[in-house]
C-alpha positions in Angstrom: 17.2 -25.5 -16.8 13.4 -25.5 -17.4 11.2 -27.0 -14.5 7.9 -28.7 -15.6 5.1 -28.5 -13.6 1.8 -30.7 -13.5 -1.2 -29.7 -11.6 -2.2 -32.0 -8.7 -5.0 -34.4 -9.4 -5.7 -34.3 -5.4 -4.2 -32.4 -2.6 -1.8 -34.6 -0.8 -0.4 -32.3 1.8 -2.2 -30.4 4.2 0.5 -28.6 6.3 3.3 -26.5 4.9 6.5 -25.5 6.7 7.2 -22.1 5.6 10.9 -20.8 5.4 12.2 -18.4 8.1 11.4 -14.7 6.9 14.6 -13.6 5.3 13.9 -10.1 6.1 13.9 -10.4 9.8 16.8 -12.9 9.7 19.0 -10.1 7.9 18.5 -7.5 10.4 18.9 -9.8 13.2 22.6 -10.8 11.8 23.3 -7.2 11.0 22.2 -6.2 14.7 24.1 -9.0 16.1 27.4 -7.7 14.1 26.7 -4.5 15.6 26.4 -5.1 19.0 29.5 -7.1 18.8 28.3 -10.1 21.0 27.4 -13.5 20.1 23.6 -14.2 20.8 21.4 -17.0 19.2 19.2 -16.4 16.5 16.6 -19.3 16.2 15.3 -20.4 13.0 17.5 -18.4 11.0 16.6 -18.3 7.2 18.2 -20.8 4.9 17.6 -18.4 2.0 20.6 -17.4 -0.3 20.2 -13.9 0.7 20.6 -14.7 4.4 23.6 -17.1 3.7 25.4 -14.7 1.6 25.1 -11.8 4.2 26.2 -14.2 7.3 29.2 -15.5 5.3 30.1 -12.3 4.4 29.7 -10.8 7.9 31.9 -13.5 8.8 34.7 -13.0 6.2 38.0 -11.5 6.3 38.2 -11.2 2.7 38.7 -7.7 1.1 36.6 -8.2 -1.7 32.8 -9.1 -0.9 30.5 -10.5 -3.6 26.9 -10.4 -3.0 25.6 -11.6 -5.8 22.0 -10.9 -6.5 21.2 -10.2 -2.6 20.2 -6.6 -2.6 19.4 -6.5 1.1 23.2 -7.8 1.9 24.7 -4.8 -0.5 22.6 -2.2 1.2 23.1 -3.6 4.8 26.7 -3.8 4.4 27.4 -0.9 3.1 26.1 0.7 6.2 27.7 -1.7 8.2 31.3 -1.8 6.9 31.2 2.1 6.8 30.5 2.4 10.4 32.8 -0.7 11.6 35.8 1.2 9.8 36.7 -1.7 7.4 38.2 -1.5 4.1 36.1 -3.8 1.7 35.0 -4.0 -1.9 31.4 -4.8 -2.5 30.5 -6.2 -5.8 27.5 -8.4 -7.1 26.1 -9.6 -10.2 25.5 -7.7 -13.4 21.7 -6.7 -12.6 23.2 -5.6 -9.0 25.7 -3.3 -10.8 22.6 -1.5 -12.1 20.6 -1.0 -9.2 20.7 2.2 -7.4 22.7 2.9 -4.2 23.4 6.4 -4.3 21.0 7.8 -1.7 22.5 5.5 1.0 26.4 6.4 -0.2 25.2 10.1 -0.4 23.8 9.8 3.5 26.9 7.8 4.6 29.3 10.4 2.8 27.7 13.1 5.0 28.0 11.3 8.0 31.7 11.1 7.0 32.0 7.8 5.3 34.7 7.5 2.4 33.1 5.4 -0.4 34.0 5.3 -4.0 32.3 4.1 -7.2 34.2 1.4 -8.9 32.4 1.7 -12.1 29.3 3.5 -12.9 28.4 6.3 -10.4 25.5 5.9 -8.3 25.5 2.0 -8.2 27.8 -1.0 -7.1 30.7 -1.9 -6.9 31.8 0.1 -3.9 35.2 0.4 -2.3 34.5 1.4 1.6 37.7 2.8 2.7 38.4 3.4 6.5 37.0 6.4 8.1 35.2 7.6 11.0 31.4 8.7 11.1 31.0 11.7 13.1 28.0 13.7 12.0 24.5 13.0 13.3 22.3 14.6 11.0 21.2 13.4 7.4 18.6 13.2 4.9 16.9 10.1 3.0 15.0 10.2 -0.3 12.1 7.6 0.9 10.8 6.9 -2.5 13.5 4.5 -3.8 14.0 1.8 -1.6 13.2 1.6 2.5 16.4 -0.5 2.7 18.3 2.5 2.7 16.6 4.0 5.6 16.8 0.6 7.5 20.6 0.3 6.6 20.9 3.7 8.3 18.3 3.1 11.4 20.2 0.1 12.1 23.8 1.7 12.4 22.5 5.0 14.2 22.7 3.8 17.8 26.6 3.1 17.3 27.4 6.6 16.1 29.0 9.0 18.5 26.2 11.5 18.7 23.3 8.9 17.4 21.5 10.1 14.2 18.6 12.3 13.4 16.9 11.2 9.8 14.7 13.5 7.8 12.8 11.5 5.2 12.2 13.4 2.1 9.0 12.3 -0.2 6.9 9.4 0.7 8.5 6.4 2.1 7.7 3.2 -0.1 7.6 0.1 2.0 7.2 1.8 5.1 6.5 -1.5 6.8 10.3 -2.6 6.3 11.5 0.3 8.0 8.8 -0.3 10.9 10.2 -3.9 11.1 13.6 -2.6 11.5 12.8 -0.2 14.5 10.4 -2.9 15.8 13.3 -5.6 15.9 15.8 -2.7 17.4 13.4 -2.3 20.0 13.6 -6.0 20.7 17.4 -5.6 21.4 17.2 -2.7 23.5 17.4 0.3 21.1 14.8 3.1 21.3 13.7 5.2 18.2 11.5 8.2 18.2 9.3 8.2 14.9 7.4 11.5 14.6 6.1 12.1 10.9 9.2 12.0 8.5 11.6 12.6 11.0 13.7 10.1 13.3 15.6 10.5 16.4 18.1 7.8 17.2 20.1 8.5 20.5 23.5 6.6 21.1 22.6 3.5 22.6 24.0 -0.3 22.9 22.5 -3.2 21.4 21.4 -5.7 24.2 22.3 -9.3 23.2 19.0 -11.7 23.6 18.0 -14.8 22.1 15.9 -14.1 19.1 13.5 -16.6 17.4 12.8 -15.7 13.7 9.3 -16.0 12.3 8.1 -17.8 9.6 8.0 -15.7 6.0 4.6 -14.0 5.2 5.7 -13.5 1.8 6.0 -16.8 1.1 2.7 -18.1 2.1 1.4 -15.6 -0.7 2.0 -18.5 -3.3 -0.2 -21.0 -1.4 -3.1 -18.3 -0.9 -2.7 -18.3 -4.8 -2.6 -22.3 -5.0 -6.0 -22.5 -2.5 -7.4 -19.7 -4.7 -7.4 -21.7 -7.6 -7.8 -25.1 -6.5 -11.6 -26.2 -6.4 -11.3 -27.3 -3.1 -8.4 -27.3 -0.6 -7.1 -26.3 2.7 -3.5 -25.6 4.1 -2.4 -24.7 7.6 0.9 -23.0 8.5 2.5 -23.1 12.0 4.0 -19.8 13.5 2.6 -17.1 11.3 1.8 -14.1 13.6 -1.4 -12.3 13.2 0.5 -9.2 14.8 3.7 -9.5 12.8 6.3 -7.4 12.3 6.4 -8.1 8.6 4.3 -5.8 6.0 3.1 -8.7 4.0 1.0 -9.8 6.9 -1.6 -8.0 4.8 -2.1 -11.3 3.0 -5.5 -12.5 4.8 -7.3 -9.3 4.5 -6.3 -9.0 0.7 -7.0 -12.6 -0.2 -10.5 -12.4 1.0 -11.0 -10.4 -2.3 -9.9 -13.6 -4.2 -12.3 -15.9 -2.2 -9.8 -17.3 0.6 -10.4 -16.8 4.0 -8.0 -17.1 6.9 -8.6 -18.9 10.4 -6.3 -17.7 13.1 -5.7 -20.5 15.7 -3.3 -21.0 18.7 0.4 -20.9 17.0 -0.9 -21.8 13.3 -3.3 -20.4 10.7 -5.5 -22.5 8.2 -6.4 -21.0 4.7 -9.3 -22.7 2.6 -11.8 -21.4 0.1 -14.5 -18.9 1.6 -18.0 -20.2 1.4 -19.4 -16.7 1.7 -17.1 -15.0 -0.9 -19.0 -12.2 -3.3 -17.1 -11.2 -6.4 -16.6 -7.6 -6.5 -16.9 -5.8 -9.9 -13.5 -3.7 -9.3 -10.9 -3.5 -6.4 -8.2 -1.0 -6.0 -4.7 -2.2 -4.3 -2.0 -0.1 -3.3 1.2 -2.2 -3.0 3.4 0.8 -1.6 3.7 -0.8 1.7 3.8 -4.7 0.5 5.6 -4.6 -3.1 6.7 -8.1 -2.9 3.2 -9.4 -3.0 2.8 -7.5 -6.3 3.8 -10.2 -8.7 1.8 -13.1 -7.1 -1.1 -11.2 -6.9 -1.1 -9.8 -10.4 -0.7 -13.1 -11.8 -3.6 -14.5 -9.7 -5.9 -11.8 -10.7 -4.9 -12.5 -14.4 -5.6 -16.2 -14.3 -9.2 -15.4 -12.4 -10.1 -12.2 -14.8 -10.7 -10.3 -11.9 -10.6 -6.8 -12.2 -7.9 -5.0 -10.2 -6.6 -1.7 -10.2 -2.8 -1.8 -9.3 -1.0 1.2 -7.6 2.1 1.8 -5.9 4.2 -0.6 -7.9 6.9 1.8 -9.7 9.5 0.7 -7.3 9.4 -3.2 -8.9 11.1 -1.6 -11.8 14.4 -1.4 -9.9 14.4 -5.0 -8.2 16.0 -8.2 -9.2 14.6 -7.4 -12.7 12.2 -4.8 -13.9 9.4 -6.6 -12.5 6.7 -4.6 -14.5 8.3 -5.4 -17.7 8.6 -8.8 -16.8 4.9 -9.4 -15.8 4.0 -7.5 -18.8 6.0 -9.8 -21.2 4.9 -13.2 -19.2 1.0 -12.4 -19.0 0.8 -11.7 -23.0 1.2 -15.2 -23.4 -2.2 -15.8 -21.5 -4.1 -13.2 -23.5 -3.7 -10.5 -20.9 -2.1 -7.1 -21.2 -0.7 -5.3 -18.2 -0.9 -1.5 -19.2 -0.8 1.6 -17.5 -3.9 3.9 -17.5 -3.5 7.0 -15.4 -2.7 6.5 -11.9 -3.2 2.8 -12.1 -2.0 -0.4 -13.7 -4.7 -2.7 -15.0 -5.2 -6.1 -16.7 -7.1 -6.0 -19.8 -8.3 -9.1 -22.0 -9.3 -12.5 -21.2 -7.2 -15.0 -19.5 -6.4 -17.9 -22.5 -5.9 -21.2 -20.5 -2.7 -22.7 -22.7 0.3 -24.4 -21.9 3.3 -21.9 -21.8 6.9 -21.3 -21.1 7.8 -18.6 -18.7 10.7 -16.8 -18.8 11.8 -15.4 -14.9 14.5 -13.1 -15.7 16.2 -14.7 -12.9 13.9 -13.5 -10.4 12.6 -15.8 -7.6 9.3 -14.2 -7.2 8.3 -14.5 -10.9 9.0 -18.5 -10.7 6.9 -18.7 -7.7 4.2 -16.5 -8.9 3.9 -18.5 -12.3 4.2 -22.0 -10.7 0.3 -22.2 -9.2 -1.1 -21.6 -12.8 -0.4 -25.3 -13.5 -3.7 -25.6 -11.5 -5.5 -24.0 -14.2 -3.3 -24.8 -17.1 -2.5 -28.3 -16.5 0.7 -27.9 -17.0 3.6 -25.0 -17.1 7.0 -24.8 -17.9 9.4 -22.3 -15.9 12.9 -21.3 -16.8 15.6 -21.0 -14.2 13.5 -22.6 -11.3 16.6 -22.6 -9.0 16.4 -19.1 -8.3 13.8 -19.8 -5.8 16.7 -20.7 -3.1 17.1 -16.7 -3.1 14.2 -16.7 -0.7 12.4 -20.2 -0.4 14.7 -22.8 -1.0 12.2 -25.9 -0.3 9.4 -24.2 -2.6 9.9 -27.1 -5.2 9.6 -30.0 -2.7 6.8 -28.3 -0.7 4.8 -28.2 -4.5 5.7 -31.9 -4.9 4.6 -32.6 -1.4 1.4 -30.8 -1.8 0.6 -33.0 -5.0 2.2 -31.2 -8.2 4.1 -33.2 -10.5 7.4 -31.4 -11.1 10.6 -32.2 -13.3 13.8 -30.6 -13.5 13.4 -28.0 -10.5 
């Protein structure tokens, strides 16, 4: 399936209801399961990843297929290990290539019995019944913060609690901070000192929880405003002091000419009247990698000089996101290449209609869709992948004024 997107003649939509954060929703679901109590999770994400996780937690089946949901794979591996359930966890062919050894190794040290059923170090996994008795483990922080988050959430349920040492630099640290913040909301205290975390044995306290809208999804609307001659969009519910690391967006997007106004229970974004084009800016995406594709494509379209760092972890996501960006940006005359410690964009942007391959990656779809504004039209393959995080994306684009066929 190929979606064809035509630029809006004028803005029709001024307010966007963003999807709920799937990152917060997924953590809340795991914590609820670990608590053994039922409590309300308001505004639960309708993203495919969250639906898969919720369905898996409620399933009595021996085999659980999480599809392309990486968060579900990591969180469920730890959850089933501590729950003493026998399960087989599998997923898509791409999921079977994504590394999970650091998490499995840590769980084995704690006492888990886990087998690799195909390629060593990757799913599918067989999780056998076992009792986790150890209370200390080391984690490689350079691969995925989801491994740490998975261990953190099960930690208070272990007989002796857990002491975690993080080896190396922790990628996507705000996601781990999000996890500890949500644990605190449900009554669990985590002591974090440098690269060591201590979680005593504790009990999650059930409480009604309302999920924030997703800052990651707002990024694509910031791109729309940056590319439009004159537009303004408001979002309800986004918090300035959010648990979400991607709430850095307002600060980042100042460099692209978009200003953010924080009002009571909503924000408004618009073109900045005082914007000054700087020669070159440096952006380290280590703490907010989910913004990398959107900002890279936007920088390319604006011929903005940006030096990108902290993105090597993108190679082990839904696809090799660096290679995907390199392939598709070439179609517009832009080379995305590594120079020393940075990736940079070379060449001048050519505004020509193109067919974009998205490699079954929802963020590739949403990163390139706004380019219709400066191209007039753009065609994007596999448009349905947006359901992974933002199911209403195409409908919201239509309401804004874009013409979209075959979404």
